[in-house]
Steps between C-alpha positions, in 0.01 A plus 500: 500500500386607844153656522454828672829655384519798273607428140813710553586303817451174304750631243750596775489140630691400184787734579810324656519731809784302655719576199403870515590509869841353424563767239392775748739366753786496248442863414404620853173623342303514829773651713353766732153434351211477751178469298518540118731211417638394159229235483225752567658732239504221239136406559372860491685565177372173349148590602542838328632330187209253481251777577655699205560813711639797314686660788644437844238733642228279346659191655504670842134613467380153400696328779362759749142432380535128583709545816261269690629223267869601509615232741334215308636630170854498647559873517580492870334661802631854469343783303640517146555859405610649170815630667587144617461355155697779336784475753518124455518524123783755520710342776433124496763314290348394162743202498270328756217496250732423208633188667150386592378569148767264357399233754137537390611479137688172563205362699244591234718366222560166678130453561390582143782323311265215404259728312421356157704647214551406132870426545717344769767727646557848645382800301550861603393832340711806581378856463482829681235756578559870553323678786490878461553711810445866563851656512387766743423230757747223399819698443711184552336346188635763257482399136464806285461871559137480587444129551577238754435123522626148573517178309389169634677212314321174551580138414169320475449125518238430228426153637421591861402866411723624781759786470829334606735798488432874563764763428423872558719756318496855382310559174823597318635141540459337157303173491795302353717587803245328730573172311836483679321452839265220397565181705521267194438132541648236262243346256240765586337714227504878517258704285584862407346767285700695245611757759740239635665422168870489596702225332785508749263446790307236305829321442560507878166324550608243245832432673318445831302222340166685502269571213347828369219601272496855360355691208740564215590856420472623143801524268675205660781368282525122503578190289257205481678181603200275488125544483178435327202698385185364657141532387386628833151371444477303821744663748528843329881455479636645174871452546725298729865572422845463651700811441849641558540873561697671217585848629846545649389637833187281529709188423750606767224554759323173414742259331270192500194411288148605571161364416272743304123439494240696307154454645162635376251605769158463345315693773726801446553440126870565538825305467760490775862394481663340801861410583592227743798282591277194552493261202302224665140602579253560217479835324136549595598457867755776464219727379280378787770586754534850371127538514522420872696822546162676538483355851765739637319794334176380657673478836623861470153611394320329793753592764479869397117502488417281795802512737567868483867553408434805277358719776768475772432543866832669579754724326829335605676224317463278800118548507466433131703176526294388798181547307624313195627199697182482704303500172709198387439333843125554455497359149692190602276452805190494281672255260572271798145521623366414154722194495444376850119556490482339157283788372571429130512872415773729373692700761356819349142369535556404870652845564198669354252301707672510844575868478126569510426301813800546734287551812240236414500174696424266208752214470725560200400181328134597518574815306586285194237226518320601181541235237532757218831673495454862398724591210745782574434717195780741586746217525399357164530842337843543646602154380406593144665841523831390654536155334754600242531879514798659675 
């Protein structure tokens, strides 16, 4: 890493600007623009995300306070006013940032695909998070009489720890409906909580040649085709059965056999029952995969706390989507930096450190030279909390 450059500028060096310029050209993003370009807009918003600003006014104030560094931070040579930022968020096409976000997702995933994991293959956790919005300000996000909001449906790669698919909908869209838009891959595993229990859609996953892991709902009618009762002393697996659904409608929605696994979680002192269409991997690995679902919950938690998508910097739908996609770009950028600099830290840990020293000139690698890796207590608590619970 070059000495003498601000930490934020060092991060920006990892962004594929040529790709972003091609996207801008496709969408005519800089047409009639003289100073505050799409690139400047992206970097200012990313700086605000990393600096955990609560409002667009705070972003403008911080940028103004360091205007002698603006050029070297990539913000351009012109004065960045609150009105300029607000106008850009309202009028600049969010699809520019959406397209670049998916390029960053693919880039981060390709770089981190060799991360060590217990099993070989592709494993995704799918879930959504609801972001409440003030109906008086966000009338386009109407949900109930006195409430507004949006849902961010996310497909999270548990191996690379990168969100691979983002789908933004109204709150009233039920979670199971979002399953229809998932870009399924043959032989990949998809992990769902009980909110996505829909046998017809699970059957669709099966016909594609993909695998799913989901918690069983209570009062399920089924017939045991084959199975054994296990002691569970070593792997905490109590039952591993092959079942056939018995109800008329359930059998119609899912006409094939399923694997039913009962697992005891000693740390939570609870039993959990899983259903899957995979009959090959070990029962304890099925439980381990479901435990990995906490990663998408942790991603939601961190992106809300540290990348500011709960306090929006604009009231229009376009401004909200720009902020969400730039948050994803920022997260993927930090994941790429962690990989390329071989920092040996979690993405969340790197985010926490660099956000405190954005205008420092220390090389990024030197920020992580300590031999002792500091435990992320919040991350461990979240892992325990979200491991099996829905």
